LONU-337829 format. One record per residue (C-alpha): residue in one letter; x, y, z. Coordinates in nm, 3 decimals. Layout:
REM residues N
  resn        x        y        z
     a        X        Y        Z
...
END
This chain:
REM residues 387
  resn        x        y        z
     m    0.000    0.000    0.000
     d    0.134    0.343   -0.091
     l    0.129    0.562    0.223
     s    0.316    0.852    0.069
     p    0.137    1.188    0.096
     p   -0.059    1.289   -0.204
     t    0.124    1.522   -0.437
     a   -0.028    1.853   -0.533
     t   -0.149    1.865   -0.886
     t   -0.166    2.179   -1.094
     p   -0.528    2.246   -1.187
     r   -0.588    2.231   -1.557
     a   -0.684    2.551   -1.723
     p   -1.034    2.544   -1.869
     e   -1.032    2.462   -2.235
     v   -1.087    2.768   -2.449
     q   -1.353    2.706   -2.707
     p   -1.296    2.869   -3.044
     t   -1.534    3.145   -3.143
     p   -1.792    3.012   -3.387
     p   -1.734    3.152   -3.738
     v   -2.080    3.308   -3.755
     r   -2.035    3.487   -3.424
     r   -1.694    3.609   -3.536
     l   -1.845    3.731   -3.862
     l   -2.113    3.922   -3.668
     s   -1.863    4.093   -3.439
     v   -1.970    4.452   -3.379
     r   -1.606    4.543   -3.317
     l   -1.507    4.412   -3.659
     w   -1.783    4.593   -3.845
     g   -1.739    4.907   -3.636
     t   -1.370    4.920   -3.729
     l   -1.453    4.866   -4.097
     a   -1.715    5.142   -4.082
     v   -1.466    5.392   -3.939
     i   -1.202    5.306   -4.200
     s   -1.439    5.301   -4.499
     n   -1.613    5.628   -4.406
     i   -1.274    5.798   -4.377
     m   -1.152    5.648   -4.704
     i   -1.454    5.765   -4.903
     i   -1.380    6.118   -4.784
     l   -1.029    6.079   -4.927
     t   -1.150    5.934   -5.258
     g   -1.406    6.215   -5.283
     a   -1.124    6.465   -5.238
     v   -0.929    6.295   -5.517
     v   -1.232    6.335   -5.745
     r   -1.249    6.706   -5.673
     l   -0.876    6.773   -5.684
     t   -0.829    6.599   -6.019
     g   -1.114    6.791   -6.179
     s   -1.319    6.472   -6.210
     g   -1.634    6.596   -6.037
     l   -1.827    6.579   -6.363
     g   -1.632    6.285   -6.503
     c   -1.971    6.112   -6.506
     p   -2.191    6.402   -6.620
     t   -2.518    6.269   -6.480
     w   -2.659    6.056   -6.198
     p   -2.751    5.781   -6.113
     k   -2.620    5.678   -6.456
     c   -2.272    5.779   -6.560
     t   -2.403    5.907   -6.894
     d   -2.754    5.942   -7.034
     t   -2.726    5.599   -7.194
     s   -2.497    5.398   -6.965
     y   -2.415    5.331   -6.602
     l   -2.051    5.274   -6.702
     p   -1.802    5.535   -6.823
     h   -1.686    5.517   -7.184
     a   -1.354    5.606   -7.343
     a   -1.465    5.957   -7.440
     l   -1.487    6.054   -7.072
     g   -1.117    5.981   -7.026
     i   -0.945    5.935   -6.691
     n   -1.185    6.174   -6.520
     g   -1.475    5.940   -6.590
     v   -1.280    5.648   -6.445
     i   -1.196    5.842   -6.128
     e   -1.553    5.960   -6.072
     f   -1.696    5.615   -6.145
     g   -1.441    5.460   -5.908
     n   -1.561    5.686   -5.629
     r   -1.918    5.572   -5.695
     l   -1.805    5.211   -5.667
     v   -1.656    5.283   -5.324
     t   -2.009    5.374   -5.213
     f   -2.120    5.016   -5.287
     v   -1.831    4.881   -5.077
     l   -1.940    5.112   -4.797
     a   -2.298    4.991   -4.837
     v   -2.186    4.631   -4.779
     v   -1.999    4.741   -4.466
     v   -2.293    4.926   -4.312
     i   -2.532    4.639   -4.387
     g   -2.294    4.411   -4.199
     l   -2.277    4.671   -3.923
     a   -2.656    4.676   -3.881
     l   -2.685    4.296   -3.893
     a   -2.413    4.256   -3.630
     a   -2.581    4.510   -3.402
     f   -2.926    4.351   -3.429
     a   -2.786    4.001   -3.377
     r   -2.666    4.097   -3.028
     t   -2.846    3.919   -2.746
     d   -2.921    4.018   -2.386
     d   -3.166    3.935   -2.107
     r   -3.447    4.130   -2.271
     h   -3.384    3.993   -2.620
     p   -3.228    3.645   -2.591
     r   -3.266    3.592   -2.967
     g   -3.154    3.936   -3.075
     r   -3.364    4.169   -3.287
     i   -3.296    4.045   -3.638
     r   -3.668    4.012   -3.708
     r   -3.722    4.377   -3.628
     l   -3.441    4.472   -3.866
     l   -3.584    4.253   -4.142
     v   -3.926    4.418   -4.105
     l   -3.766    4.760   -4.135
     l   -3.570    4.652   -4.443
     a   -3.880    4.498   -4.602
     i   -4.056    4.832   -4.571
     g   -3.771    5.078   -4.608
     v   -3.582    4.938   -4.908
     p   -3.885    4.933   -5.146
     v   -3.992    5.280   -5.031
     l   -3.647    5.428   -5.091
     a   -3.614    5.247   -5.425
     i   -3.955    5.370   -5.544
     g   -3.869    5.725   -5.436
     l   -3.543    5.715   -5.634
     v   -3.712    5.571   -5.944
     v   -3.986    5.835   -5.933
     m   -3.730    6.115   -5.895
     v   -3.534    5.996   -6.197
     a   -3.844    5.923   -6.406
     t   -3.986    6.272   -6.344
     d   -3.651    6.436   -6.417
     y   -3.622    6.536   -6.051
     h   -3.952    6.718   -6.030
     l   -3.971    6.919   -5.708
     a   -4.272    6.725   -5.577
     a   -4.095    6.392   -5.638
     v   -3.782    6.513   -5.460
     i   -3.981    6.639   -5.161
     g   -4.180    6.315   -5.145
     a   -3.864    6.103   -5.150
     a   -3.703    6.321   -4.883
     l   -4.009    6.294   -4.656
     s   -4.019    5.915   -4.701
     y   -3.653    5.898   -4.606
     l   -3.706    6.108   -4.294
     i   -4.003    5.892   -4.191
     i   -3.790    5.580   -4.220
     v   -3.521    5.744   -4.006
     a   -3.784    5.837   -3.744
     v   -3.919    5.481   -3.742
     s   -3.565    5.351   -3.697
     l   -3.516    5.572   -3.394
     w   -3.846    5.452   -3.251
     l   -3.753    5.087   -3.300
     t   -3.438    5.140   -3.094
     r   -3.593    5.363   -2.829
     e   -3.452    5.150   -2.545
     a   -3.116    5.315   -2.600
     t   -3.147    5.539   -2.295
     t   -2.837    5.420   -2.111
     t   -2.527    5.215   -2.178
     a   -2.489    5.105   -1.817
     d   -2.643    4.764   -1.892
     t   -2.607    4.522   -2.181
     a   -2.959    4.577   -2.315
     g   -2.916    4.953   -2.325
     r   -2.575    4.921   -2.489
     n   -2.714    4.684   -2.752
     a   -3.002    4.919   -2.824
     l   -2.757    5.206   -2.872
     l   -2.552    4.993   -3.112
     q   -2.868    4.914   -3.306
     r   -2.970    5.278   -3.323
     l   -2.627    5.387   -3.442
     g   -2.606    5.097   -3.684
     l   -2.936    5.194   -3.845
     l   -2.848    5.563   -3.867
     i   -2.510    5.487   -4.025
     a   -2.669    5.241   -4.268
     l   -2.942    5.491   -4.361
     g   -2.681    5.762   -4.396
     i   -2.518    5.589   -4.691
     p   -2.814    5.603   -4.936
     g   -2.886    5.955   -4.815
     q   -2.524    6.049   -4.874
     a   -2.531    5.888   -5.220
     v   -2.834    6.095   -5.320
     v   -2.670    6.415   -5.198
     g   -2.364    6.316   -5.399
     g   -2.589    6.272   -5.701
     f   -2.726    6.622   -5.654
     t   -2.372    6.761   -5.651
     v   -2.346    6.630   -6.009
     l   -2.697    6.741   -6.110
     t   -2.629    7.094   -5.978
     d   -2.297    7.110   -6.166
     l   -2.097    7.093   -5.841
     n   -2.276    7.370   -5.656
     p   -2.022    7.452   -5.382
     y   -2.285    7.457   -5.107
     v   -2.418    7.113   -5.204
     v   -2.060    6.981   -5.220
     a   -1.996    7.124   -4.872
     g   -2.307    6.950   -4.738
     h   -2.189    6.625   -4.896
     l   -1.859    6.645   -4.706
     l   -2.019    6.746   -4.376
     i   -2.251    6.444   -4.390
     s   -1.945    6.223   -4.432
     f   -1.790    6.382   -4.123
     g   -2.108    6.299   -3.932
     l   -2.091    5.936   -4.047
     v   -1.730    5.914   -3.929
     a   -1.831    6.049   -3.587
     m   -2.119    5.802   -3.553
     s   -1.895    5.514   -3.662
     v   -1.635    5.603   -3.398
     w   -1.908    5.626   -3.134
     f   -2.040    5.286   -3.246
     l   -1.694    5.132   -3.218
     q   -1.635    5.274   -2.872
     t   -1.971    5.139   -2.758
     a   -1.897    4.800   -2.911
     r   -1.559    4.780   -2.740
     e   -1.717    4.883   -2.408
     t   -1.431    5.128   -2.374
     p   -1.393    5.254   -2.014
     r   -1.467    5.623   -1.984
     s   -1.267    5.862   -1.770
     t   -1.429    6.065   -1.497
     t   -1.415    6.441   -1.527
     t   -1.528    6.755   -1.349
     r   -1.817    6.968   -1.466
     g   -1.563    7.223   -1.593
     g   -1.383    6.957   -1.795
     h   -1.711    6.832   -1.937
     l   -1.814    7.182   -2.049
     a   -1.470    7.261   -2.189
     a   -1.481    6.944   -2.399
     r   -1.825    7.038   -2.534
     w   -1.710    7.386   -2.627
     t   -1.400    7.239   -2.789
     v   -1.606    7.012   -3.012
     a   -1.850    7.293   -3.094
     s   -1.556    7.508   -3.202
     l   -1.423    7.216   -3.403
     v   -1.754    7.193   -3.589
     l   -1.718    7.563   -3.673
     v   -1.367    7.498   -3.806
     l   -1.488    7.216   -4.029
     w   -1.775    7.423   -4.167
     l   -1.548    7.721   -4.237
     g   -1.310    7.479   -4.406
     t   -1.583    7.390   -4.655
     v   -1.647    7.761   -4.711
     v   -1.279    7.814   -4.788
     t   -1.288    7.521   -5.030
     g   -1.601    7.657   -5.197
     s   -1.429    7.989   -5.263
     g   -1.099    7.836   -5.379
     p   -0.974    7.696   -5.709
     h   -1.032    7.321   -5.656
     s   -1.394    7.301   -5.770
     g   -1.390    6.952   -5.921
     d   -1.439    7.090   -6.272
     e   -1.289    7.388   -6.451
     f   -1.635    7.528   -6.533
     a   -1.796    7.474   -6.190
     r   -1.898    7.795   -6.019
     r   -1.753    7.914   -5.691
     t   -1.921    8.092   -5.400
     g   -1.776    8.427   -5.502
     l   -1.642    8.486   -5.151
     n   -1.288    8.614   -5.100
     p   -1.079    8.298   -5.047
     e   -0.805    8.483   -4.857
     l   -1.055    8.640   -4.616
     m   -1.229    8.304   -4.565
     s   -0.890    8.144   -4.496
     h   -0.817    8.399   -4.224
     l   -1.159    8.340   -4.063
     h   -1.093    7.967   -4.079
     a   -0.752    8.018   -3.915
     a   -0.907    8.228   -3.637
     a   -1.151    7.945   -3.559
     v   -0.856    7.704   -3.555
     y   -0.675    7.918   -3.296
     l   -0.989    7.923   -3.080
     t   -1.021    7.547   -3.105
     l   -0.656    7.495   -3.010
     a   -0.700    7.717   -2.704
     l   -1.013    7.530   -2.596
     t   -0.842    7.194   -2.651
     l   -0.552    7.304   -2.430
     l   -0.801    7.416   -2.164
     t   -0.980    7.081   -2.185
     w   -0.655    6.891   -2.146
     w   -0.553    7.106   -1.846
     l   -0.889    7.045   -1.676
     t   -0.916    6.674   -1.754
     r   -0.560    6.550   -1.817
     s   -0.731    6.326   -2.069
     r   -0.523    6.138   -2.324
     t   -0.802    6.190   -2.578
     a   -0.772    6.567   -2.536
     l   -0.398    6.536   -2.594
     l   -0.462    6.318   -2.900
     l   -0.699    6.580   -3.040
     l   -0.444    6.853   -2.973
     v   -0.174    6.664   -3.162
     a   -0.413    6.601   -3.454
     e   -0.510    6.969   -3.463
     l   -0.148    7.086   -3.462
     a   -0.056    6.848   -3.743
     q   -0.362    6.958   -3.939
     g   -0.271    7.323   -3.880
     v    0.081    7.269   -4.015
     i   -0.059    7.103   -4.327
     g   -0.306    7.388   -4.368
     f   -0.033    7.654   -4.353
     v    0.183    7.459   -4.598
     q   -0.099    7.427   -4.852
     f   -0.187    7.796   -4.816
     f    0.167    7.923   -4.873
     t    0.253    7.675   -5.150
     g   -0.043    7.748   -5.376
     l   -0.270    7.457   -5.278
     p   -0.085    7.161   -5.434
     i   -0.311    6.861   -5.485
     a   -0.121    6.617   -5.263
     i   -0.109    6.858   -4.969
     v   -0.478    6.946   -5.002
     a   -0.566    6.575   -5.010
     a   -0.362    6.523   -4.692
     h   -0.549    6.814   -4.532
     v   -0.887    6.659   -4.618
     l   -0.775    6.325   -4.473
     g   -0.652    6.509   -4.163
     s   -0.995    6.667   -4.124
     a   -1.154    6.321   -4.105
     l   -0.897    6.211   -3.847
     v   -0.963    6.523   -3.640
     v   -1.335    6.438   -3.645
     a   -1.252    6.091   -3.511
     a   -1.031    6.238   -3.236
     g   -1.300    6.491   -3.140
     t   -1.556    6.211   -3.113
     l   -1.322    6.019   -2.882
     l   -1.297    6.327   -2.662
     l   -1.677    6.347   -2.643
     w   -1.694    5.979   -2.553
     h   -1.448    6.008   -2.267
     t   -1.601    6.323   -2.120
     a   -1.967    6.220   -2.126
     a   -2.196    6.395   -1.878
     g   -2.256    6.074   -1.682
     n   -1.890    6.052   -1.585
     r   -1.850    6.368   -1.382
     k   -1.637    6.358   -1.071
     s   -1.810    6.421   -0.743
     p   -1.685    6.742   -0.577
     h   -1.655    6.543   -0.252
     p   -1.536    6.195   -0.353
     t   -1.580    5.919   -0.099
     g   -1.376    5.655   -0.280
     p   -1.171    5.587   -0.590
     a   -1.290    5.744   -0.913
     t   -1.482    5.504   -1.131
     n   -1.614    5.513   -1.484
     v   -1.976    5.455   -1.579
     d   -1.923    5.078   -1.565
     g   -1.795    5.096   -1.209
     i   -1.432    5.025   -1.301
     a   -1.171    5.217   -1.104
     v   -0.974    5.455   -1.321
     n   -0.683    5.692   -1.282
     d   -0.730    5.992   -1.505
END
């Protein structure tokens, strides 16, 4: 008989089960990342269209020419560039459809099977309505009544989408977080056909600078929503902040919005119209550039104030992005607006939007520090943080 003492055995680590392929394919983090990247890239490709004078490379919309959806040799390289940008929209459409599916496939205690059925009902109603509206607009040669009817139908679908995801009142629990992901996923997905139609009107209005500016600003909004979606999907811990830090961050982002809008005004008064015959705003480009620069200085000052009040890494990231963008802006101004530098400036604008959204995320109103703390600072999920 063996009377020796039993030897200690090392407990076996639990076996890690591989993630099922379908679940991996429906990862909200994956699709959120793709949405951020693709929405930034279409801003860059749109800039290439404008900077190469290819804005009317396809002279009509939704077709490329009156008789074909494809460019022909007579349109030259400009037709290829403009048509290529339109193709990127279809890639983006695939991404946002995946984004919405991934968000609605999420499960929680309230919805153990997800909400795919609700999404399918919305698609069954919304897609035919939007398609009919587009067909009627084209068939009536964009009659005002048809355009207004299509726009109202689109807005109704957006309103219904918000109603379907009305549980998104808080992200403190899984159900609320999932509902917010679903709401953002629908808005981003609906933003793509809306953005495509606005892009079509830029062609139909012969690159009206105000329509072109609206087209770019919508893209900035889609980038911001995609970043917010990704942060929600990653359940990124938020930093606590004081009321002063929260307000400073809000004013910083508001000033940043002013900078972006003035940037489109500068572009609309400058030489890069997208076509040599496209009209400009008629505003003095030098004066608009100085107003734009003044707004940039204000934003830099507010960003510094936000960083000083919050010591937030996202505020520092935004500051670095703004400084880099400012350097590029000065270089393009004093070198006569070379195409490559202007394209880098447009790309930098999209990155600044992403950084500003991160700042908003980390300084949300629900994460304010108590003036008389009784314990360690925690984020909205109750995780201790050191800001």
